[in-house]
C-alpha positions as CSV (number, residue, x, y, z in Angstrom):
1,M,85.5,114.3,137.3
2,N,87.5,114.8,134.2
3,H,87.6,118.7,133.3
4,T,90.0,118.7,130.6
5,P,88.3,120.4,127.6
6,S,88.4,117.5,124.6
7,P,91.2,118.9,121.8
8,E,89.1,120.0,118.6
9,L,88.7,117.5,116.1
10,F,88.9,116.9,112.1
11,T,89.5,120.3,111.0
12,W,92.4,121.4,108.9
13,E,95.2,122.1,111.2
14,F,94.2,118.5,112.7
15,A,94.5,117.1,109.4
16,T,97.9,118.2,109.6
17,D,99.8,117.3,112.9
18,P,96.5,115.0,115.0
19,Y,99.4,113.5,117.3
20,R,98.9,116.4,119.8
21,A,95.6,116.0,119.9
22,Y,95.5,111.9,120.2
23,A,98.5,112.7,123.1
24,S,95.1,114.4,125.1
25,L,93.0,111.9,124.7
26,R,95.3,109.3,125.3
27,E,95.8,111.0,128.8
28,H,92.3,112.1,129.8
29,S,90.2,110.1,127.3
30,P,91.5,107.1,125.7
31,V,87.8,105.9,124.8
32,H,86.3,108.9,123.4
33,R,82.8,109.5,122.5
34,T,82.6,112.5,119.4
35,T,80.6,113.5,116.6
36,L,81.8,112.5,113.0
37,P,82.2,115.1,109.8
38,S,79.1,112.9,108.7
39,G,77.1,112.9,111.6
40,V,78.3,109.9,113.3
41,E,78.5,109.3,116.8
42,A,81.3,107.3,117.3
43,W,83.5,105.5,119.8
44,L,87.3,106.5,119.3
45,V,89.8,104.0,121.4
46,T,93.5,105.6,121.3
47,R,95.5,103.3,123.8
48,Y,97.7,100.4,122.6
49,T,96.2,98.2,124.5
50,D,92.8,99.1,124.2
51,A,93.7,99.5,120.2
52,R,95.2,96.6,120.1
53,Q,91.9,94.3,122.1
54,T,89.8,96.0,120.5
55,L,91.1,95.1,117.1
56,A,90.5,91.2,117.8
57,D,87.0,91.5,120.5
58,S,84.7,89.1,118.2
59,R,81.9,91.4,119.8
60,L,82.4,93.9,117.1
61,S,81.4,92.6,113.9
62,K,82.3,94.4,110.9
63,N,79.2,94.0,109.9
64,P,77.5,97.5,109.0
65,A,73.9,95.7,110.1
66,H,74.8,95.6,113.4
67,H,74.8,99.9,113.3
68,A,71.8,100.9,115.5
69,E,71.0,104.1,112.7
70,D,68.4,103.7,109.7
71,A,69.3,103.1,106.3
72,H,70.1,106.3,105.5
73,G,72.7,106.6,109.8
74,K,73.9,103.5,108.2
75,S,74.5,104.7,104.9
76,R,76.6,107.7,106.5
77,T,79.5,105.2,107.2
78,G,81.9,102.2,105.4
79,I,83.3,103.3,101.3
80,P,81.3,106.2,100.0
81,G,79.2,104.5,97.0
82,E,80.0,100.6,97.8
83,R,76.2,100.2,99.2
84,S,74.2,101.8,95.8
85,A,76.6,99.9,93.4
86,N,76.4,96.2,95.4
87,L,79.8,96.1,96.3
88,M,79.0,95.0,99.9
89,T,80.5,91.5,100.6
90,H,83.8,92.1,100.7
91,L,86.2,91.1,103.8
92,L,86.0,95.1,105.6
93,N,82.5,94.2,105.5
94,I,81.6,90.7,107.4
95,D,82.0,88.2,110.2
96,P,83.3,84.8,110.1
97,P,82.1,82.5,108.7
98,D,81.9,84.4,105.2
99,H,85.1,85.9,106.6
100,T,87.1,82.9,107.1
101,R,86.4,81.6,103.4
102,L,86.5,84.6,101.0
103,R,90.0,85.1,103.2
104,R,91.7,81.7,102.8
105,L,90.2,82.9,99.1
106,V,91.9,85.8,98.0
107,S,95.2,85.3,100.8
108,K,96.7,82.6,98.2
109,A,97.2,85.4,96.0
110,F,99.4,87.2,98.9
111,T,101.6,84.6,100.2
112,P,105.8,85.5,100.3
113,R,106.1,83.5,97.7
114,R,103.3,85.2,94.9
115,V,105.0,88.4,97.1
116,A,108.9,87.6,95.8
117,E,107.5,86.7,92.6
118,F,106.0,90.1,91.7
119,A,109.2,92.2,92.9
120,P,110.6,92.9,90.0
121,R,107.4,94.3,88.5
122,V,107.4,96.3,91.3
123,Q,110.7,97.5,90.9
124,E,110.0,97.8,86.8
125,L,106.9,100.2,87.6
126,T,109.1,101.9,90.1
127,D,112.3,103.2,87.3
128,R,110.3,103.2,84.9
129,L,108.1,106.1,86.8
130,I,111.1,108.0,88.1
131,D,112.2,108.1,84.5
132,G,109.4,109.9,83.6
133,F,110.6,113.0,85.8
134,A,114.0,112.3,86.1
135,D,115.0,114.8,83.8
136,R,112.5,117.3,85.1
137,G,115.0,118.4,88.4
138,N,111.0,118.4,89.9
139,A,108.3,116.6,90.4
140,D,105.1,116.2,92.4
141,L,105.5,112.9,94.1
142,I,102.1,111.9,95.3
143,H,100.6,112.1,91.1
144,D,103.8,111.3,89.7
145,F,104.6,109.0,91.9
146,A,103.1,107.7,94.7
147,F,100.0,107.5,93.0
148,P,100.4,105.5,90.2
149,L,102.8,102.9,91.5
150,P,100.1,101.0,93.2
151,I,97.6,101.8,91.0
152,Y,99.6,99.7,87.6
153,A,100.8,96.6,90.4
154,I,97.4,95.8,91.3
155,C,96.2,96.1,88.4
156,D,98.4,93.6,87.3
157,L,97.5,91.9,90.1
158,L,93.8,91.5,89.9
159,G,94.3,91.2,85.3
160,V,93.3,94.4,83.7
161,P,94.7,94.3,80.9
162,S,97.3,97.4,79.7
163,E,95.0,99.2,77.7
164,D,91.9,99.6,80.5
165,Q,95.1,100.6,83.8
166,D,94.0,104.2,82.9
167,D,90.9,104.4,82.8
168,F,91.7,102.8,87.0
169,R,93.9,104.5,87.5
170,D,91.5,107.8,86.6
171,W,88.4,105.7,88.8
172,A,90.6,105.1,92.0
173,G,91.8,109.2,91.9
174,M,88.5,110.3,92.4
175,M,88.1,108.2,95.0
176,I,90.8,109.6,97.0
177,R,89.7,113.3,96.4
178,H,87.6,112.7,100.0
179,G,85.4,115.8,98.8
180,G,88.1,117.8,96.4
181,G,86.0,116.4,93.2
182,P,82.7,116.5,91.3
183,R,79.5,116.3,93.9
184,G,79.1,112.7,93.0
185,G,81.6,111.9,91.5
186,V,83.7,109.7,94.0
187,A,79.7,107.6,93.6
188,R,80.2,107.1,90.3
189,S,83.7,106.2,90.1
190,V,82.8,103.2,92.3
191,K,80.1,102.1,90.3
192,K,82.4,102.5,87.2
193,I,84.2,100.6,88.4
194,R,82.0,98.0,89.2
195,N,80.8,97.3,86.0
196,Y,84.0,97.2,84.6
197,L,84.6,94.3,86.9
198,A,81.3,92.5,86.2
199,E,82.9,92.5,82.4
200,L,86.5,91.8,83.3
201,I,85.4,89.2,85.3
202,Q,82.9,87.6,82.3
203,R,86.4,87.2,80.2
204,K,88.3,86.1,82.6
205,R,85.4,82.9,83.3
206,E,85.3,82.6,79.4
207,K,89.9,83.0,78.9
208,P,91.1,82.5,82.4
209,G,94.7,84.1,83.3
210,D,97.4,84.1,86.1
211,D,95.8,86.6,88.0
212,L,93.8,87.2,91.3
213,I,90.4,86.9,89.3
214,S,91.2,84.1,87.4
215,D,92.6,82.6,90.1
216,L,89.1,83.5,92.6
217,I,87.1,82.2,89.6
218,R,89.4,78.9,89.2
219,A,88.5,78.1,93.4
220,S,84.6,78.8,92.8
221,D,84.2,76.2,90.0
222,H,86.1,74.2,92.2
223,G,83.0,74.2,95.1
224,E,84.2,77.3,96.7
225,H,81.1,79.0,96.1
226,L,81.9,82.7,95.2
227,T,79.8,84.7,93.9
228,E,80.0,87.0,91.1
229,N,78.8,89.3,93.6
230,E,81.1,88.5,96.3
231,A,83.8,88.6,93.3
232,A,83.8,91.9,92.6
233,A,83.5,93.2,95.4
234,M,86.0,91.6,96.6
235,C,87.9,92.8,93.9
236,F,86.9,96.5,94.5
237,V,88.1,96.2,98.7
238,I,92.1,95.1,97.3
239,L,91.7,98.1,94.7
240,F,90.8,100.4,97.5
241,A,92.3,99.5,100.0
242,G,95.8,98.0,98.1
243,F,96.3,101.3,96.3
244,E,95.9,104.3,99.0
245,T,97.7,102.6,102.0
246,T,100.6,102.8,99.5
247,I,100.1,106.3,98.2
248,N,100.2,107.2,102.0
249,L,103.3,104.8,103.0
250,I,105.2,106.7,100.4
251,G,103.8,110.0,100.1
252,N,104.1,109.9,104.6
253,S,107.4,108.3,104.9
254,A,109.5,110.8,101.8
255,H,107.5,114.0,104.4
256,A,108.6,112.6,107.3
257,F,112.6,112.5,105.7
258,F,111.9,115.7,104.9
259,H,111.6,116.2,108.3
260,N,114.3,114.2,109.8
261,P,117.6,114.6,108.2
262,A,119.8,112.1,110.5
263,Q,116.9,109.3,110.1
264,R,117.2,109.9,105.9
265,S,121.0,109.1,105.3
266,V,120.3,106.4,107.7
267,F,118.2,105.6,105.3
268,Q,119.5,106.8,102.3
269,D,123.2,104.5,103.6
270,A,121.1,101.0,104.4
271,V,120.1,101.3,101.0
272,D,124.2,102.3,99.0
273,R,125.3,99.4,101.7
274,G,122.5,97.4,100.9
275,D,121.5,96.3,104.5
276,D,118.4,94.9,104.2
277,A,118.1,94.1,108.0
278,L,118.1,98.5,109.0
279,L,115.4,98.5,105.2
280,D,112.8,96.4,107.0
281,T,113.4,97.4,110.2
282,G,113.1,101.9,108.8
283,I,109.9,100.0,106.6
284,E,107.9,99.5,110.6
285,E,108.9,102.0,111.8
286,L,107.6,104.6,109.3
287,L,104.6,103.0,109.1
288,R,104.4,103.2,113.0
289,F,105.8,106.5,113.1
290,D,103.2,108.4,110.3
291,G,101.3,105.4,109.2
292,P,99.1,105.1,105.9
293,V,96.2,104.2,107.5
294,E,94.4,107.1,111.1
295,M,92.2,104.4,112.0
296,A,91.2,101.4,111.9
297,T,87.7,100.2,109.4
298,W,84.2,100.6,111.1
299,R,83.6,98.1,114.0
300,Y,79.6,97.8,115.7
301,A,78.7,96.6,118.7
302,T,76.6,94.0,119.2
303,E,76.4,93.5,122.3
304,A,77.1,95.9,125.5
305,L,80.7,96.2,126.5
306,E,82.9,98.0,127.9
307,I,86.9,99.0,126.4
308,G,89.2,100.7,128.4
309,G,86.4,101.5,131.2
310,Q,83.9,103.2,129.0
311,Q,80.5,101.5,128.8
312,I,79.8,101.0,124.6
313,R,76.0,99.9,123.6
314,E,75.2,97.7,121.3
315,G,74.8,99.3,117.5
316,D,77.4,102.0,119.1
317,P,80.2,102.6,115.8
318,V,84.4,102.0,117.4
319,L,86.4,103.2,115.5
320,V,90.4,102.1,116.6
321,V,93.3,105.1,116.0
322,L,96.1,102.9,115.1
323,A,97.5,106.8,114.7
324,A,97.1,107.4,118.3
325,A,98.1,103.6,119.7
326,D,101.3,104.0,117.5
327,R,102.6,106.8,119.4
328,D,101.2,105.5,122.5
329,P,104.1,106.4,125.3
330,A,103.0,103.0,127.6
331,R,104.3,100.4,125.1
332,F,106.7,102.6,122.6
333,E,109.6,104.6,124.0
334,E,109.8,107.8,123.0
335,P,107.4,107.5,120.4
336,D,107.3,110.7,118.8
337,T,110.8,110.2,117.5
338,L,111.3,108.2,113.8
339,D,114.5,105.6,114.8
340,L,114.5,102.9,111.8
341,S,116.5,101.3,113.9
342,R,113.8,100.3,116.5
343,R,113.2,96.8,116.8
344,D,110.8,96.2,119.5
345,N,107.9,97.8,117.1
346,Q,104.5,95.7,117.0
347,H,103.1,98.0,115.7
348,L,99.0,97.8,114.6
349,G,99.8,100.1,111.0
350,Y,97.9,96.7,109.6
351,G,95.6,96.3,112.5
352,H,95.7,92.9,114.3
353,G,93.3,90.2,114.9
354,I,91.7,88.4,111.9
355,H,91.1,91.6,109.9
356,Y,94.9,92.4,109.7
357,C,96.0,93.6,106.3
358,L,95.8,90.9,103.7
359,G,97.7,92.7,101.2
360,A,100.3,94.1,104.7
361,P,103.5,91.6,102.3
362,L,103.1,93.5,98.8
363,A,101.9,96.5,100.3
364,R,105.8,96.6,102.3
365,L,107.3,95.3,99.3
366,E,106.4,98.6,97.7
367,G,106.7,101.0,100.0
368,R,110.1,99.5,100.6
369,T,111.1,98.8,96.7
370,A,109.5,102.7,96.1
371,L,111.7,104.8,98.9
372,A,114.6,102.7,98.2
373,T,114.3,103.6,95.0
374,L,113.8,107.4,95.3
375,F,116.4,108.2,97.3
376,R,119.7,106.3,95.3
377,R,118.3,108.0,92.0
378,L,117.6,111.1,93.3
379,P,119.4,111.1,96.5
380,D,119.7,115.3,96.9
381,L,115.8,114.9,96.2
382,Q,114.0,118.3,98.4
383,L,110.7,119.7,99.2
384,A,110.2,121.9,96.7
385,V,107.4,124.4,98.6
386,P,107.5,125.6,102.2
387,A,106.2,122.9,104.6
388,D,103.2,125.3,106.2
389,D,102.1,124.8,102.1
390,L,101.8,121.4,102.0
391,R,97.9,120.3,102.7
392,W,96.8,116.9,104.2
393,R,93.5,114.9,102.0
394,G,90.3,115.5,104.7
395,G,88.6,111.9,105.4
396,L,88.5,109.6,108.3
397,I,90.2,106.4,107.5
398,M,93.2,107.0,105.3
399,R,95.9,110.0,106.8
400,G,98.3,111.5,103.9
401,L,98.7,114.4,101.6
402,R,97.1,115.9,98.2
403,T,100.2,117.0,96.5
404,L,104.5,116.2,97.3
405,P,105.7,118.9,95.7
406,V,109.8,118.2,95.1
407,E,113.1,118.8,93.2
408,F,116.0,117.7,92.5
409,T,119.4,117.7,90.1
410,P,118.2,116.2,87.3
411,R,119.1,112.6,85.6
């Protein structure tokens, strides 16, 4: 019988460094039932093998209707505000065949060709943002750089006019505060985004362009049967899933480099040499080591099943802890070491199975471009505050810093 006490989860100390607690769970309670800060009881899956299998298990539904809770209980899962804003019908909440249909539609925006065509725009945005603070000698890498880059990129992708993009930036900023803003602020921002998307979809229907919303409308007009609610929800989840993951990828990676100077030197040397192979393995290692998504989004058991020797009841929520699985020593050699040359690196940072992140190629492009340009243009970039002063955003699914103050020689 296991008498090892469970580690304390979801405290501010845990948010700063969850990896010790996850190591304890992997060893002593790899499929662990816990009460989340919202009061919802859920299972945490922490070992790599269990995590990979769980992510691909069709008996685990993404549809919150399968949660064995009343309406109030169901409202405590998922993205805050999406239910009241009628934005539930998106890829994070549905199963086949609807998932297959909607994923096929939106996947056209993330083909390797479309992402490659977008690369010059990502580079342009990156340089423009660095230009905005390069002569100051200091910046907050989250607020001044990691946050606006994916917002503007996704606005371009969706077809949001440039004059509206700052509004989008404000609404998105409220969404990631995780309790740091006014009460009800997240739900209000989600509703504003919903209303704006409805208007924009109508405008694109009347005057389509070369953007994702126009592509979705064209596909719908050619028999794919995409409802306006589905179109708005799809655009919303691309915004939600696309911007915070990239913010965290950039911020967490810079943070990792500040604490691993030898690997930072390896990265900067690769940038200077144009060593694409090392930059490719490096971005994968940064995703594994301290990735932007701590837990995969919600799943619900559609029948009684077993995961890692634990019996899961029908209707129970299951959360796969990607951060724990990607530090599993049974799968990765020296998992707590950052090694940018690591080649055997089938991490789960963007999921696995039919719900693998569609936007992963774009996120990789944004992360690699941002980091390579940042450390090339500001080679003496350093933390401007003691490491202990940094605060991580509270939250369940994502892992990222609130701020990342830096200083450097003005350029």
